[in-house]
Backbone as XML, in Angstrom:
<?xml version="1.0"?>
<chain id="A" units="angstrom">
  <residue number="1" name="MET">
    <atom name="N" x="177.568" y="154.743" z="124.494"/>
    <atom name="CA" x="176.622" y="155.810" z="124.791"/>
    <atom name="C" x="175.433" y="155.674" z="123.847"/>
  </residue>
  <residue number="2" name="ARG">
    <atom name="N" x="174.277" y="155.499" z="124.382"/>
    <atom name="CA" x="173.088" y="155.279" z="123.572"/>
    <atom name="C" x="172.025" y="156.292" z="123.961"/>
  </residue>
  <residue number="3" name="HIS">
    <atom name="N" x="171.448" y="156.974" z="122.980"/>
    <atom name="CA" x="170.408" y="157.973" z="123.236"/>
    <atom name="C" x="169.362" y="157.912" z="122.136"/>
  </residue>
  <residue number="4" name="ILE">
    <atom name="N" x="168.196" y="158.391" z="122.464"/>
    <atom name="CA" x="167.173" y="158.628" z="121.446"/>
    <atom name="C" x="167.573" y="159.938" z="120.770"/>
  </residue>
  <residue number="5" name="LYS">
    <atom name="N" x="167.705" y="159.897" z="119.464"/>
    <atom name="CA" x="168.293" y="161.038" z="118.771"/>
    <atom name="C" x="167.274" y="162.054" z="118.263"/>
  </residue>
  <residue number="6" name="GLU">
    <atom name="N" x="166.168" y="161.604" z="117.717"/>
    <atom name="CA" x="165.234" y="162.545" z="117.106"/>
    <atom name="C" x="163.845" y="162.419" z="117.721"/>
  </residue>
  <residue number="7" name="LEU">
    <atom name="N" x="163.396" y="163.496" z="118.328"/>
    <atom name="CA" x="162.021" y="163.592" z="118.823"/>
    <atom name="C" x="161.490" y="164.971" z="118.459"/>
  </residue>
  <residue number="8" name="SER">
    <atom name="N" x="160.303" y="164.999" z="117.911"/>
    <atom name="CA" x="159.707" y="166.297" z="117.590"/>
    <atom name="C" x="159.126" y="166.917" z="118.863"/>
  </residue>
  <residue number="9" name="PHE">
    <atom name="N" x="158.843" y="168.205" z="118.794"/>
    <atom name="CA" x="158.258" y="168.906" z="119.931"/>
    <atom name="C" x="156.923" y="168.281" z="120.311"/>
  </residue>
  <residue number="10" name="GLU">
    <atom name="N" x="156.127" y="167.898" z="119.320"/>
    <atom name="CA" x="154.817" y="167.294" z="119.578"/>
    <atom name="C" x="154.966" y="165.945" z="120.293"/>
  </residue>
  <residue number="11" name="THR">
    <atom name="N" x="155.957" y="165.164" z="119.862"/>
    <atom name="CA" x="156.182" y="163.857" z="120.485"/>
    <atom name="C" x="156.631" y="164.029" z="121.928"/>
  </residue>
  <residue number="12" name="ILE">
    <atom name="N" x="157.497" y="164.986" z="122.182"/>
    <atom name="CA" x="157.958" y="165.239" z="123.553"/>
    <atom name="C" x="156.798" y="165.665" z="124.433"/>
  </residue>
  <residue number="13" name="SER">
    <atom name="N" x="155.947" y="166.550" z="123.923"/>
    <atom name="CA" x="154.804" y="166.988" z="124.733"/>
    <atom name="C" x="153.819" y="165.841" z="124.966"/>
  </residue>
  <residue number="14" name="LEU">
    <atom name="N" x="153.651" y="164.960" z="123.974"/>
    <atom name="CA" x="152.783" y="163.799" z="124.152"/>
    <atom name="C" x="153.355" y="162.849" z="125.197"/>
  </residue>
  <residue number="15" name="LEU">
    <atom name="N" x="154.674" y="162.607" z="125.149"/>
    <atom name="CA" x="155.317" y="161.742" z="126.140"/>
    <atom name="C" x="155.223" y="162.342" z="127.542"/>
  </residue>
  <residue number="16" name="ASN">
    <atom name="N" x="155.369" y="163.650" z="127.649"/>
    <atom name="CA" x="155.214" y="164.307" z="128.957"/>
    <atom name="C" x="153.792" y="164.181" z="129.471"/>
  </residue>
  <residue number="17" name="ARG">
    <atom name="N" x="152.822" y="164.275" z="128.571"/>
    <atom name="CA" x="151.419" y="164.118" z="128.967"/>
    <atom name="C" x="151.141" y="162.689" z="129.425"/>
  </residue>
  <residue number="18" name="ILE">
    <atom name="N" x="151.713" y="161.710" z="128.722"/>
    <atom name="CA" x="151.571" y="160.311" z="129.135"/>
    <atom name="C" x="152.199" y="160.121" z="130.507"/>
  </residue>
  <residue number="19" name="HIS">
    <atom name="N" x="153.374" y="160.724" z="130.708"/>
    <atom name="CA" x="154.061" y="160.589" z="131.996"/>
    <atom name="C" x="153.234" y="161.169" z="133.139"/>
  </residue>
  <residue number="20" name="LYS">
    <atom name="N" x="152.529" y="162.248" z="132.891"/>
    <atom name="CA" x="151.782" y="162.914" z="133.961"/>
    <atom name="C" x="150.393" y="162.335" z="134.179"/>
  </residue>
  <residue number="21" name="SER">
    <atom name="N" x="149.768" y="161.802" z="133.119"/>
    <atom name="CA" x="148.347" y="161.472" z="133.277"/>
    <atom name="C" x="147.976" y="160.017" z="133.012"/>
  </residue>
  <residue number="22" name="SER">
    <atom name="N" x="148.915" y="159.166" z="132.681"/>
    <atom name="CA" x="148.563" y="157.775" z="132.428"/>
    <atom name="C" x="148.176" y="157.084" z="133.729"/>
  </residue>
  <residue number="23" name="LYS">
    <atom name="N" x="147.191" y="156.210" z="133.657"/>
    <atom name="CA" x="146.731" y="155.497" z="134.848"/>
    <atom name="C" x="147.694" y="154.393" z="135.253"/>
  </residue>
  <residue number="24" name="LYS">
    <atom name="N" x="148.426" y="153.853" z="134.302"/>
    <atom name="CA" x="149.337" y="152.745" z="134.563"/>
    <atom name="C" x="150.752" y="153.251" z="134.828"/>
  </residue>
  <residue number="25" name="HIS">
    <atom name="N" x="151.451" y="152.531" z="135.681"/>
    <atom name="CA" x="152.812" y="152.902" z="136.077"/>
    <atom name="C" x="153.819" y="152.695" z="134.937"/>
  </residue>
  <residue number="26" name="GLU">
    <atom name="N" x="153.717" y="151.572" z="134.227"/>
    <atom name="CA" x="154.708" y="151.232" z="133.203"/>
    <atom name="C" x="154.785" y="152.266" z="132.084"/>
  </residue>
  <residue number="27" name="PRO">
    <atom name="N" x="153.657" y="152.688" z="131.501"/>
    <atom name="CA" x="153.755" y="153.708" z="130.442"/>
    <atom name="C" x="154.350" y="155.029" z="130.939"/>
  </residue>
  <residue number="28" name="ARG">
    <atom name="N" x="154.037" y="155.402" z="132.186"/>
    <atom name="CA" x="154.619" y="156.640" z="132.730"/>
    <atom name="C" x="156.135" y="156.543" z="132.792"/>
  </residue>
  <residue number="29" name="GLU">
    <atom name="N" x="156.626" y="155.401" z="133.285"/>
    <atom name="CA" x="158.071" y="155.205" z="133.394"/>
    <atom name="C" x="158.735" y="155.201" z="132.013"/>
  </residue>
  <residue number="30" name="ARG">
    <atom name="N" x="158.161" y="154.475" z="131.082"/>
    <atom name="CA" x="158.758" y="154.369" z="129.747"/>
    <atom name="C" x="158.778" y="155.717" z="129.046"/>
  </residue>
  <residue number="31" name="ALA">
    <atom name="N" x="157.682" y="156.462" z="129.160"/>
    <atom name="CA" x="157.611" y="157.773" z="128.503"/>
    <atom name="C" x="158.671" y="158.711" z="129.071"/>
  </residue>
  <residue number="32" name="LYS">
    <atom name="N" x="158.813" y="158.733" z="130.383"/>
    <atom name="CA" x="159.809" y="159.607" z="131.000"/>
    <atom name="C" x="161.228" y="159.183" z="130.614"/>
  </residue>
  <residue number="33" name="CYS">
    <atom name="N" x="161.453" y="157.885" z="130.521"/>
    <atom name="CA" x="162.776" y="157.376" z="130.140"/>
    <atom name="C" x="163.141" y="157.821" z="128.721"/>
  </residue>
  <residue number="34" name="ILE">
    <atom name="N" x="162.188" y="157.774" z="127.812"/>
    <atom name="CA" x="162.447" y="158.186" z="126.425"/>
    <atom name="C" x="162.821" y="159.671" z="126.384"/>
  </residue>
  <residue number="35" name="VAL">
    <atom name="N" x="162.080" y="160.488" z="127.125"/>
    <atom name="CA" x="162.361" y="161.933" z="127.140"/>
    <atom name="C" x="163.731" y="162.202" z="127.756"/>
  </residue>
  <residue number="36" name="LEU">
    <atom name="N" x="164.037" y="161.540" z="128.866"/>
    <atom name="CA" x="165.342" y="161.765" z="129.507"/>
    <atom name="C" x="166.490" y="161.291" z="128.623"/>
  </residue>
  <residue number="37" name="SER">
    <atom name="N" x="166.279" y="160.186" z="127.909"/>
    <atom name="CA" x="167.308" y="159.708" z="126.996"/>
    <atom name="C" x="167.538" y="160.724" z="125.881"/>
  </residue>
  <residue number="38" name="PHE">
    <atom name="N" x="166.466" y="161.317" z="125.383"/>
    <atom name="CA" x="166.577" y="162.341" z="124.353"/>
    <atom name="C" x="167.346" y="163.566" z="124.876"/>
  </residue>
  <residue number="39" name="LYS">
    <atom name="N" x="167.153" y="163.862" z="126.160"/>
    <atom name="CA" x="167.842" y="165.011" z="126.757"/>
    <atom name="C" x="169.311" y="164.735" z="127.036"/>
  </residue>
  <residue number="40" name="GLY">
    <atom name="N" x="169.755" y="163.488" z="126.849"/>
    <atom name="CA" x="171.172" y="163.194" z="126.981"/>
    <atom name="C" x="171.574" y="162.437" z="128.226"/>
  </residue>
  <residue number="41" name="TYR">
    <atom name="N" x="170.611" y="161.963" z="128.999"/>
    <atom name="CA" x="170.954" y="161.185" z="130.191"/>
    <atom name="C" x="171.608" y="159.876" z="129.776"/>
  </residue>
  <residue number="42" name="ARG">
    <atom name="N" x="172.649" y="159.496" z="130.519"/>
    <atom name="CA" x="173.352" y="158.246" z="130.238"/>
    <atom name="C" x="172.532" y="157.059" z="130.750"/>
  </residue>
  <residue number="43" name="ILE">
    <atom name="N" x="172.811" y="155.888" z="130.181"/>
    <atom name="CA" x="172.080" y="154.671" z="130.534"/>
    <atom name="C" x="172.234" y="154.356" z="132.019"/>
  </residue>
  <residue number="44" name="ASP">
    <atom name="N" x="173.455" y="154.485" z="132.562"/>
    <atom name="CA" x="173.650" y="154.160" z="133.973"/>
    <atom name="C" x="172.867" y="155.108" z="134.882"/>
  </residue>
  <residue number="45" name="LYS">
    <atom name="N" x="172.691" y="156.344" z="134.470"/>
    <atom name="CA" x="171.889" y="157.300" z="135.234"/>
    <atom name="C" x="170.403" y="156.931" z="135.165"/>
  </residue>
  <residue number="46" name="LEU">
    <atom name="N" x="169.943" y="156.504" z="133.982"/>
    <atom name="CA" x="168.549" y="156.075" z="133.831"/>
    <atom name="C" x="168.260" y="154.844" z="134.685"/>
  </residue>
  <residue number="47" name="VAL">
    <atom name="N" x="169.237" y="153.948" z="134.783"/>
    <atom name="CA" x="169.071" y="152.750" z="135.614"/>
    <atom name="C" x="168.827" y="153.148" z="137.068"/>
  </residue>
  <residue number="48" name="THR">
    <atom name="N" x="169.592" y="154.107" z="137.568"/>
    <atom name="CA" x="169.413" y="154.524" z="138.963"/>
    <atom name="C" x="168.126" y="155.321" z="139.156"/>
  </residue>
  <residue number="49" name="ILE">
    <atom name="N" x="167.738" y="156.116" z="138.177"/>
    <atom name="CA" x="166.506" y="156.901" z="138.292"/>
    <atom name="C" x="165.288" y="155.988" z="138.367"/>
  </residue>
  <residue number="50" name="PHE">
    <atom name="N" x="165.219" y="154.999" z="137.484"/>
    <atom name="CA" x="164.026" y="154.168" z="137.396"/>
    <atom name="C" x="164.115" y="152.892" z="138.228"/>
  </residue>
  <residue number="51" name="GLY">
    <atom name="N" x="165.291" y="152.565" z="138.712"/>
    <atom name="CA" x="165.440" y="151.389" z="139.559"/>
    <atom name="C" x="165.165" y="150.084" z="138.842"/>
  </residue>
  <residue number="52" name="VAL">
    <atom name="N" x="165.562" y="150.012" z="137.583"/>
    <atom name="CA" x="165.371" y="148.801" z="136.789"/>
    <atom name="C" x="166.732" y="148.314" z="136.292"/>
  </residue>
  <residue number="53" name="HIS">
    <atom name="N" x="166.752" y="147.153" z="135.718"/>
    <atom name="CA" x="167.991" y="146.573" z="135.213"/>
    <atom name="C" x="168.413" y="147.292" z="133.932"/>
  </residue>
  <residue number="54" name="LEU">
    <atom name="N" x="169.689" y="147.239" z="133.665"/>
    <atom name="CA" x="170.271" y="147.847" z="132.469"/>
    <atom name="C" x="169.592" y="147.338" z="131.199"/>
  </residue>
  <residue number="55" name="ASN">
    <atom name="N" x="169.337" y="146.045" z="131.141"/>
    <atom name="CA" x="168.680" y="145.472" z="129.949"/>
    <atom name="C" x="167.277" y="146.027" z="129.744"/>
  </residue>
  <residue number="56" name="THR">
    <atom name="N" x="166.598" y="146.355" z="130.828"/>
    <atom name="CA" x="165.248" y="146.923" z="130.714"/>
    <atom name="C" x="165.304" y="148.270" z="130.005"/>
  </residue>
  <residue number="57" name="ILE">
    <atom name="N" x="166.252" y="149.096" z="130.370"/>
    <atom name="CA" x="166.397" y="150.405" z="129.708"/>
    <atom name="C" x="166.686" y="150.206" z="128.223"/>
  </residue>
  <residue number="58" name="TYR">
    <atom name="N" x="167.610" y="149.290" z="127.914"/>
    <atom name="CA" x="167.911" y="149.019" z="126.510"/>
    <atom name="C" x="166.674" y="148.507" z="125.766"/>
  </residue>
  <residue number="59" name="ASN">
    <atom name="N" x="165.886" y="147.661" z="126.415"/>
    <atom name="CA" x="164.648" y="147.173" z="125.777"/>
    <atom name="C" x="163.685" y="148.317" z="125.507"/>
  </residue>
  <residue number="60" name="TRP">
    <atom name="N" x="163.520" y="149.224" z="126.470"/>
    <atom name="CA" x="162.633" y="150.367" z="126.263"/>
    <atom name="C" x="163.093" y="151.208" z="125.077"/>
  </residue>
  <residue number="61" name="LEU">
    <atom name="N" x="164.385" y="151.468" z="125.003"/>
    <atom name="CA" x="164.913" y="152.308" z="123.917"/>
    <atom name="C" x="164.830" y="151.591" z="122.569"/>
  </residue>
  <residue number="62" name="ASN">
    <atom name="N" x="165.168" y="150.306" z="122.542"/>
    <atom name="CA" x="165.066" y="149.545" z="121.290"/>
    <atom name="C" x="163.626" y="149.460" z="120.806"/>
  </residue>
  <residue number="63" name="ASN">
    <atom name="N" x="162.696" y="149.193" z="121.722"/>
    <atom name="CA" x="161.286" y="149.116" z="121.342"/>
    <atom name="C" x="160.775" y="150.469" z="120.854"/>
  </residue>
  <residue number="64" name="TRP">
    <atom name="N" x="161.249" y="151.556" z="121.455"/>
    <atom name="CA" x="160.848" y="152.879" z="120.999"/>
    <atom name="C" x="161.286" y="153.099" z="119.551"/>
  </residue>
  <residue number="65" name="GLU">
    <atom name="N" x="162.497" y="152.700" z="119.234"/>
    <atom name="CA" x="162.995" y="152.885" z="117.875"/>
    <atom name="C" x="162.267" y="152.000" z="116.875"/>
  </residue>
  <residue number="66" name="LYS">
    <atom name="N" x="161.828" y="150.818" z="117.288"/>
    <atom name="CA" x="161.106" y="149.918" z="116.382"/>
    <atom name="C" x="159.634" y="150.287" z="116.246"/>
  </residue>
  <residue number="67" name="LEU">
    <atom name="N" x="158.962" y="150.554" z="117.382"/>
    <atom name="CA" x="157.494" y="150.682" z="117.391"/>
    <atom name="C" x="156.982" y="152.091" z="117.633"/>
  </residue>
  <residue number="68" name="GLY">
    <atom name="N" x="157.805" y="152.973" z="118.132"/>
    <atom name="CA" x="157.349" y="154.322" z="118.434"/>
    <atom name="C" x="156.428" y="154.340" z="119.638"/>
  </residue>
  <residue number="69" name="LEU">
    <atom name="N" x="155.327" y="155.078" z="119.533"/>
    <atom name="CA" x="154.409" y="155.246" z="120.657"/>
    <atom name="C" x="153.765" y="153.931" z="121.116"/>
  </residue>
  <residue number="70" name="LEU">
    <atom name="N" x="153.659" y="152.965" z="120.223"/>
    <atom name="CA" x="153.070" y="151.682" z="120.622"/>
    <atom name="C" x="153.913" y="150.972" z="121.675"/>
  </residue>
  <residue number="71" name="SER">
    <atom name="N" x="155.200" y="151.275" z="121.728"/>
    <atom name="CA" x="156.076" y="150.604" z="122.685"/>
    <atom name="C" x="155.871" y="151.092" z="124.117"/>
  </residue>
  <residue number="72" name="ILE">
    <atom name="N" x="155.194" y="152.201" z="124.281"/>
    <atom name="CA" x="154.978" y="152.758" z="125.619"/>
    <atom name="C" x="154.009" y="151.891" z="126.421"/>
  </residue>
  <residue number="73" name="TYR">
    <atom name="N" x="152.995" y="151.366" z="125.763"/>
    <atom name="CA" x="151.951" y="150.607" z="126.456"/>
    <atom name="C" x="152.206" y="149.108" z="126.356"/>
  </residue>
  <residue number="74" name="ASN">
    <atom name="N" x="151.760" y="148.372" z="127.363"/>
    <atom name="CA" x="151.871" y="146.915" z="127.346"/>
    <atom name="C" x="150.980" y="146.362" z="126.251"/>
  </residue>
  <residue number="75" name="SER">
    <atom name="N" x="151.477" y="145.359" z="125.547"/>
    <atom name="CA" x="150.662" y="144.745" z="124.508"/>
    <atom name="C" x="149.720" y="143.728" z="125.124"/>
  </residue>
  <residue number="76" name="LYS">
    <atom name="N" x="148.650" y="143.462" z="124.431"/>
    <atom name="CA" x="147.650" y="142.530" z="124.923"/>
    <atom name="C" x="148.245" y="141.127" z="125.004"/>
  </residue>
  <residue number="77" name="GLY">
    <atom name="N" x="147.840" y="140.387" z="126.002"/>
    <atom name="CA" x="148.300" y="139.021" z="126.158"/>
    <atom name="C" x="149.422" y="138.875" z="127.162"/>
  </residue>
  <residue number="78" name="GLN">
    <atom name="N" x="149.898" y="139.971" z="127.693"/>
    <atom name="CA" x="150.934" y="139.875" z="128.707"/>
    <atom name="C" x="150.274" y="139.646" z="130.063"/>
  </residue>
  <residue number="79" name="GLY">
    <atom name="N" x="150.991" y="139.005" z="130.937"/>
    <atom name="CA" x="150.474" y="138.766" z="132.278"/>
    <atom name="C" x="149.984" y="137.342" z="132.461"/>
  </residue>
  <residue number="80" name="ARG">
    <atom name="N" x="149.487" y="137.080" z="133.616"/>
    <atom name="CA" x="149.042" y="135.742" z="133.991"/>
    <atom name="C" x="147.796" y="135.374" z="133.202"/>
  </residue>
  <residue number="81" name="LYS">
    <atom name="N" x="147.790" y="134.179" z="132.658"/>
    <atom name="CA" x="146.637" y="133.680" z="131.916"/>
    <atom name="C" x="145.617" y="133.103" z="132.891"/>
  </residue>
  <residue number="82" name="LEU">
    <atom name="N" x="144.356" y="133.129" z="132.498"/>
    <atom name="CA" x="143.288" y="132.609" z="133.345"/>
    <atom name="C" x="143.386" y="131.091" z="133.466"/>
  </residue>
  <residue number="83" name="LYS">
    <atom name="N" x="143.160" y="130.593" z="134.671"/>
    <atom name="CA" x="143.148" y="129.143" z="134.849"/>
    <atom name="C" x="141.861" y="128.554" z="134.297"/>
  </residue>
  <residue number="84" name="ILE">
    <atom name="N" x="140.767" y="129.285" z="134.462"/>
    <atom name="CA" x="139.493" y="128.844" z="133.899"/>
    <atom name="C" x="139.211" y="129.752" z="132.717"/>
  </residue>
  <residue number="85" name="GLY">
    <atom name="N" x="139.517" y="129.281" z="131.526"/>
    <atom name="CA" x="139.329" y="130.089" z="130.334"/>
    <atom name="C" x="137.896" y="130.026" z="129.836"/>
  </residue>
  <residue number="86" name="SER">
    <atom name="N" x="137.654" y="130.683" z="128.730"/>
    <atom name="CA" x="136.313" y="130.711" z="128.154"/>
    <atom name="C" x="135.881" y="129.329" z="127.668"/>
  </residue>
  <residue number="87" name="ASP">
    <atom name="N" x="136.852" y="128.462" z="127.358"/>
    <atom name="CA" x="136.510" y="127.111" z="126.918"/>
    <atom name="C" x="135.932" y="126.267" z="128.050"/>
  </residue>
  <residue number="88" name="ASN">
    <atom name="N" x="136.281" y="126.572" z="129.300"/>
    <atom name="CA" x="135.768" y="125.816" z="130.443"/>
    <atom name="C" x="134.612" y="126.513" z="131.153"/>
  </residue>
  <residue number="89" name="GLU">
    <atom name="N" x="134.271" y="127.703" z="130.719"/>
    <atom name="CA" x="133.239" y="128.479" z="131.405"/>
    <atom name="C" x="131.891" y="127.761" z="131.422"/>
  </residue>
  <residue number="90" name="ASP">
    <atom name="N" x="131.468" y="127.202" z="130.291"/>
    <atom name="CA" x="130.187" y="126.490" z="130.236"/>
    <atom name="C" x="130.207" y="125.242" z="131.115"/>
  </residue>
  <residue number="91" name="PHE">
    <atom name="N" x="131.345" y="124.567" z="131.140"/>
    <atom name="CA" x="131.471" y="123.367" z="131.963"/>
    <atom name="C" x="131.338" y="123.732" z="133.442"/>
  </residue>
  <residue number="92" name="VAL">
    <atom name="N" x="131.982" y="124.808" z="133.867"/>
    <atom name="CA" x="131.896" y="125.246" z="135.260"/>
    <atom name="C" x="130.485" y="125.704" z="135.581"/>
  </residue>
  <residue number="93" name="ARG">
    <atom name="N" x="129.855" y="126.405" z="134.664"/>
    <atom name="CA" x="128.473" y="126.857" z="134.874"/>
    <atom name="C" x="127.550" y="125.657" z="135.093"/>
  </residue>
  <residue number="94" name="LYS">
    <atom name="N" x="127.706" y="124.625" z="134.273"/>
    <atom name="CA" x="126.884" y="123.419" z="134.404"/>
    <atom name="C" x="127.135" y="122.731" z="135.751"/>
  </residue>
  <residue number="95" name="LEU">
    <atom name="N" x="128.412" y="122.608" z="136.123"/>
    <atom name="CA" x="128.746" y="121.990" z="137.412"/>
    <atom name="C" x="128.177" y="122.785" z="138.584"/>
  </residue>
  <residue number="96" name="MET">
    <atom name="N" x="128.240" y="124.097" z="138.504"/>
    <atom name="CA" x="127.719" y="124.930" z="139.595"/>
    <atom name="C" x="126.203" y="124.834" z="139.703"/>
  </residue>
  <residue number="97" name="GLN">
    <atom name="N" x="125.513" y="124.658" z="138.573"/>
    <atom name="CA" x="124.062" y="124.491" z="138.620"/>
    <atom name="C" x="123.684" y="123.139" z="139.216"/>
  </residue>
  <residue number="98" name="GLU">
    <atom name="N" x="124.480" y="122.110" z="138.918"/>
    <atom name="CA" x="124.211" y="120.787" z="139.463"/>
    <atom name="C" x="124.561" y="120.700" z="140.943"/>
  </residue>
  <residue number="99" name="ASN">
    <atom name="N" x="125.620" y="121.389" z="141.351"/>
    <atom name="CA" x="126.100" y="121.334" z="142.734"/>
    <atom name="C" x="126.300" y="122.748" z="143.277"/>
  </residue>
  <residue number="100" name="PRO">
    <atom name="N" x="125.224" y="123.474" z="143.525"/>
    <atom name="CA" x="125.382" y="124.889" z="143.877"/>
    <atom name="C" x="126.092" y="125.157" z="145.203"/>
  </residue>
  <residue number="101" name="LYS">
    <atom name="N" x="126.042" y="124.233" z="146.140"/>
    <atom name="CA" x="126.652" y="124.482" z="147.449"/>
    <atom name="C" x="127.790" y="123.518" z="147.749"/>
  </residue>
  <residue number="102" name="GLN">
    <atom name="N" x="128.302" y="122.859" z="146.720"/>
    <atom name="CA" x="129.366" y="121.885" z="146.914"/>
    <atom name="C" x="130.597" y="122.300" z="146.094"/>
  </residue>
  <residue number="103" name="ILE">
    <atom name="N" x="131.278" y="123.291" z="146.623"/>
    <atom name="CA" x="132.445" y="123.853" z="145.944"/>
    <atom name="C" x="133.537" y="122.800" z="145.782"/>
  </residue>
  <residue number="104" name="ASN">
    <atom name="N" x="133.763" y="122.007" z="146.828"/>
    <atom name="CA" x="134.818" y="120.989" z="146.756"/>
    <atom name="C" x="134.558" y="119.990" z="145.633"/>
  </residue>
  <residue number="105" name="LYS">
    <atom name="N" x="133.310" y="119.633" z="145.444"/>
    <atom name="CA" x="132.949" y="118.683" z="144.397"/>
    <atom name="C" x="133.214" y="119.279" z="143.011"/>
  </residue>
  <residue number="106" name="VAL">
    <atom name="N" x="132.880" y="120.540" z="142.839"/>
    <atom name="CA" x="133.104" y="121.213" z="141.550"/>
    <atom name="C" x="134.598" y="121.293" z="141.260"/>
  </residue>
  <residue number="107" name="VAL">
    <atom name="N" x="135.396" y="121.635" z="142.277"/>
    <atom name="CA" x="136.849" y="121.717" z="142.101"/>
    <atom name="C" x="137.406" y="120.353" z="141.711"/>
  </residue>
  <residue number="108" name="ALA">
    <atom name="N" x="136.931" y="119.296" z="142.386"/>
    <atom name="CA" x="137.419" y="117.939" z="142.106"/>
    <atom name="C" x="137.042" y="117.488" z="140.698"/>
  </residue>
  <residue number="109" name="GLU">
    <atom name="N" x="135.804" y="117.754" z="140.283"/>
    <atom name="CA" x="135.375" y="117.353" z="138.934"/>
    <atom name="C" x="136.108" y="118.140" z="137.855"/>
  </residue>
  <residue number="110" name="LEU">
    <atom name="N" x="136.360" y="119.394" z="138.109"/>
    <atom name="CA" x="137.101" y="120.210" z="137.144"/>
    <atom name="C" x="138.517" y="119.666" z="136.964"/>
  </residue>
  <residue number="111" name="LYS">
    <atom name="N" x="139.132" y="119.249" z="138.068"/>
    <atom name="CA" x="140.471" y="118.672" z="137.990"/>
    <atom name="C" x="140.444" y="117.316" z="137.286"/>
  </residue>
  <residue number="112" name="GLU">
    <atom name="N" x="139.449" y="116.521" z="137.609"/>
    <atom name="CA" x="139.362" y="115.161" z="137.060"/>
    <atom name="C" x="139.041" y="115.162" z="135.571"/>
  </residue>
  <residue number="113" name="LYS">
    <atom name="N" x="138.055" y="115.937" z="135.165"/>
    <atom name="CA" x="137.565" y="115.862" z="133.788"/>
    <atom name="C" x="138.282" y="116.805" z="132.827"/>
  </residue>
  <residue number="114" name="LYS">
    <atom name="N" x="138.724" y="117.951" z="133.303"/>
    <atom name="CA" x="139.360" y="118.937" z="132.414"/>
    <atom name="C" x="140.849" y="119.124" z="132.685"/>
  </residue>
  <residue number="115" name="GLY">
    <atom name="N" x="141.337" y="118.584" z="133.805"/>
    <atom name="CA" x="142.744" y="118.721" z="134.131"/>
    <atom name="C" x="143.122" y="120.105" z="134.624"/>
  </residue>
  <residue number="116" name="VAL">
    <atom name="N" x="142.137" y="120.882" z="135.057"/>
    <atom name="CA" x="142.375" y="122.234" z="135.550"/>
    <atom name="C" x="142.384" y="122.191" z="137.071"/>
  </residue>
  <residue number="117" name="GLU">
    <atom name="N" x="143.532" y="122.497" z="137.662"/>
    <atom name="CA" x="143.667" y="122.448" z="139.110"/>
    <atom name="C" x="143.579" y="123.861" z="139.668"/>
  </residue>
  <residue number="118" name="ILE">
    <atom name="N" x="142.521" y="124.124" z="140.433"/>
    <atom name="CA" x="142.311" y="125.446" z="141.025"/>
    <atom name="C" x="141.939" y="125.288" z="142.491"/>
  </residue>
  <residue number="119" name="SER">
    <atom name="N" x="142.010" y="126.384" z="143.220"/>
    <atom name="CA" x="141.600" y="126.380" z="144.622"/>
    <atom name="C" x="140.117" y="126.744" z="144.714"/>
  </residue>
  <residue number="120" name="LYS">
    <atom name="N" x="139.570" y="126.520" z="145.900"/>
    <atom name="CA" x="138.171" y="126.899" z="146.124"/>
    <atom name="C" x="138.007" y="128.406" z="145.971"/>
  </residue>
  <residue number="121" name="ARG">
    <atom name="N" x="138.982" y="129.144" z="146.468"/>
    <atom name="CA" x="138.914" y="130.609" z="146.404"/>
    <atom name="C" x="138.908" y="131.104" z="144.950"/>
  </residue>
  <residue number="122" name="THR">
    <atom name="N" x="139.708" y="130.470" z="144.101"/>
    <atom name="CA" x="139.730" y="130.840" z="142.683"/>
    <atom name="C" x="138.373" y="130.576" z="142.046"/>
  </residue>
  <residue number="123" name="LEU">
    <atom name="N" x="137.768" y="129.448" z="142.374"/>
    <atom name="CA" x="136.446" y="129.121" z="141.830"/>
    <atom name="C" x="135.403" y="130.132" z="142.299"/>
  </residue>
  <residue number="124" name="ILE">
    <atom name="N" x="135.456" y="130.502" z="143.559"/>
    <atom name="CA" x="134.497" y="131.475" z="144.084"/>
    <atom name="C" x="134.655" y="132.815" z="143.372"/>
  </residue>
  <residue number="125" name="ARG">
    <atom name="N" x="135.913" y="133.269" z="143.170"/>
    <atom name="CA" x="136.134" y="134.536" z="142.447"/>
    <atom name="C" x="135.616" y="134.450" z="141.019"/>
  </residue>
  <residue number="126" name="PHE">
    <atom name="N" x="135.863" y="133.320" z="140.372"/>
    <atom name="CA" x="135.396" y="133.136" z="139.005"/>
    <atom name="C" x="133.874" y="133.189" z="138.929"/>
  </residue>
  <residue number="127" name="VAL">
    <atom name="N" x="133.211" y="132.507" z="139.865"/>
    <atom name="CA" x="131.746" y="132.492" z="139.879"/>
    <atom name="C" x="131.202" y="133.880" z="140.110"/>
  </residue>
  <residue number="128" name="LYS">
    <atom name="N" x="131.772" y="134.603" z="141.044"/>
    <atom name="CA" x="131.305" y="135.971" z="141.316"/>
    <atom name="C" x="131.501" y="136.881" z="140.110"/>
  </residue>
  <residue number="129" name="LYS">
    <atom name="N" x="132.612" y="136.696" z="139.428"/>
    <atom name="CA" x="132.944" y="137.585" z="138.307"/>
    <atom name="C" x="132.103" y="137.278" z="137.063"/>
  </residue>
  <residue number="130" name="THR">
    <atom name="N" x="131.858" y="136.016" z="136.787"/>
    <atom name="CA" x="131.234" y="135.671" z="135.509"/>
    <atom name="C" x="129.788" y="135.212" z="135.591"/>
  </residue>
  <residue number="131" name="LEU">
    <atom name="N" x="129.438" y="134.542" z="136.644"/>
    <atom name="CA" x="128.121" y="133.915" z="136.660"/>
    <atom name="C" x="127.068" y="134.724" z="137.406"/>
  </residue>
  <residue number="132" name="ILE">
    <atom name="N" x="127.475" y="135.664" z="138.211"/>
    <atom name="CA" x="126.494" y="136.443" z="138.980"/>
    <atom name="C" x="126.269" y="137.770" z="138.323"/>
  </residue>
</chain>
């Protein structure tokens, strides 16, 4: 039986506020899980409420005990990394200026010279996001 044992009234109200008003889904779920664990909900009940694996609940509770409120939010650097990073941005900009209407050529040169394999659609999204 594992529970969060000590939460102050202020912390509970802050977690409830995060649960109700956070823009992201993950912090809302984690905040509610911490409060329910404090109220005495069993791990197997939390698993069914949140629809996650047992280890996920244990990770949320362990991280709460180690990091406190910082554990509610995702840390920077999580998620898919960019295929065209800032190190290749100037190279892509130069290629696009040399070949403005030849997307296939830019994709081929990027693969050949930098070893970065991307689709035409990825290149178009990158150009729209950074160069325009």
